[in-house]
C-alpha atoms as one frame of an Amber mdcrd trajectory, in Angstrom:
protein
 111.636 110.285 183.641 107.866 110.474 184.030 107.432 106.764 183.610 105.577
 104.557 186.051 107.862 101.818 187.193 106.072  98.472 187.514 106.282  96.286
 190.598 108.310  93.484 189.125 111.086  90.972 189.775 112.201  91.253 186.123
 115.385  93.292 186.300 115.757  92.880 182.549 112.498  94.774 182.126 113.804
  97.602 184.342 117.069  97.703 182.426 115.147  97.968 179.152 112.997 100.782
 180.594 116.210 102.736 181.435 117.415 102.638 177.863 113.995 103.132 176.321
 113.290 106.265 178.397 116.649 107.995 178.346 117.344 107.715 182.071 120.639
 109.164 183.200 122.008 105.816 184.345 124.867 103.764 182.956 124.068 100.062
 182.685 127.334  98.082 182.751 127.772  95.275 180.276 127.733  92.682 183.054
 124.447  94.020 184.505 122.909  94.089 180.998 124.094  90.555 180.198 123.047
  89.084 183.528 119.810  90.976 184.261 117.632  87.899 183.722 119.793  85.874
 186.142 119.685  88.653 188.770 115.891  88.819 188.495 115.588  85.071 188.772
 117.820  85.048 191.894 115.737  87.789 193.518 112.454  86.018 192.802 113.701
  82.572 193.815 115.246  83.930 196.976 111.829  85.236 198.051 109.726  82.245
 197.186 111.925  79.106 197.216 113.248  78.294 200.689 115.652  75.736 199.145
 117.131  78.173 196.595 120.916  78.177 196.542 123.558  80.088 194.630 127.220
  79.118 194.498 129.379  81.452 196.585 131.724  82.173 193.677 128.782  83.315
 191.492 127.408  85.403 194.342 130.840  87.016 194.940 131.161  87.847 191.249
 127.630  89.366 191.239 128.330  91.467 194.319 131.567  92.796 192.757 129.745
  93.643 189.512 126.880  95.383 191.298 129.436  97.428 193.199 131.014  98.419
 189.850 127.561  99.483 188.601 126.983 101.528 191.709 130.426 103.122 191.473
 130.084 104.007 187.763 126.851 105.762 188.542 128.251 107.391 191.682 125.626
 105.710 193.868 127.347 105.666 197.205 126.685 105.986 200.906 128.301 109.463
 201.037 126.357 112.386 199.670 127.289 113.185 196.071 129.434 116.319 195.682
 126.683 117.925 193.587 124.201 117.612 196.464 126.453 119.435 198.899 125.219
 122.519 197.118 122.064 123.323 199.132 120.355 124.907 196.069 120.665 121.656
 194.057 119.591 119.591 197.039 116.467 121.711 197.555 115.614 121.479 193.795
 115.932 117.711 194.070 113.735 117.489 197.129 111.033 119.500 195.289 110.959
 116.778 192.602 110.062 114.129 195.233 106.669 113.444 196.802 106.455 114.673
 200.405 106.501 111.072 201.608 110.074 110.740 200.239 111.459 113.980 201.680
 112.986 112.135 204.617 115.188 109.772 202.643 118.716 108.389 203.204 121.850
 109.714 201.587 121.929 106.601 199.341 118.365 107.354 198.248 119.143 110.963
 197.601 122.076 109.901 195.414 119.766 107.559 193.435 117.127 110.292 193.062
 119.753 112.720 191.839 120.604 110.402 188.967 116.942 110.189 188.044 116.304
 113.964 188.159 119.732 115.410 187.223 118.526 116.626 183.844 115.821 118.845
 185.387 117.854 120.050 188.346
């Protein structure tokens, strides 16, 4: 979307950037409502060796993140649209050369970001 994404643990800030900049990504209600919690978990997990999360909460979060990925067709198999070599080539031209060797998962994510211009 032409926006520099900051290096941050604040998932709520990233969610806001998505809505403020018209990114082609669907933020589920659960992700929106729990973005501060997810950001806190991520930061605490890196810096607090005693950080714990209840298994039931973690299981719920994993399920909800899987829903988010599914709604946005972010998957480990190549999106149907990218099986078209012309679209895939157009997508790769949007990426810096350093990202041209990316995984299928990454290609699917980039497709969502650049779909409007492909």
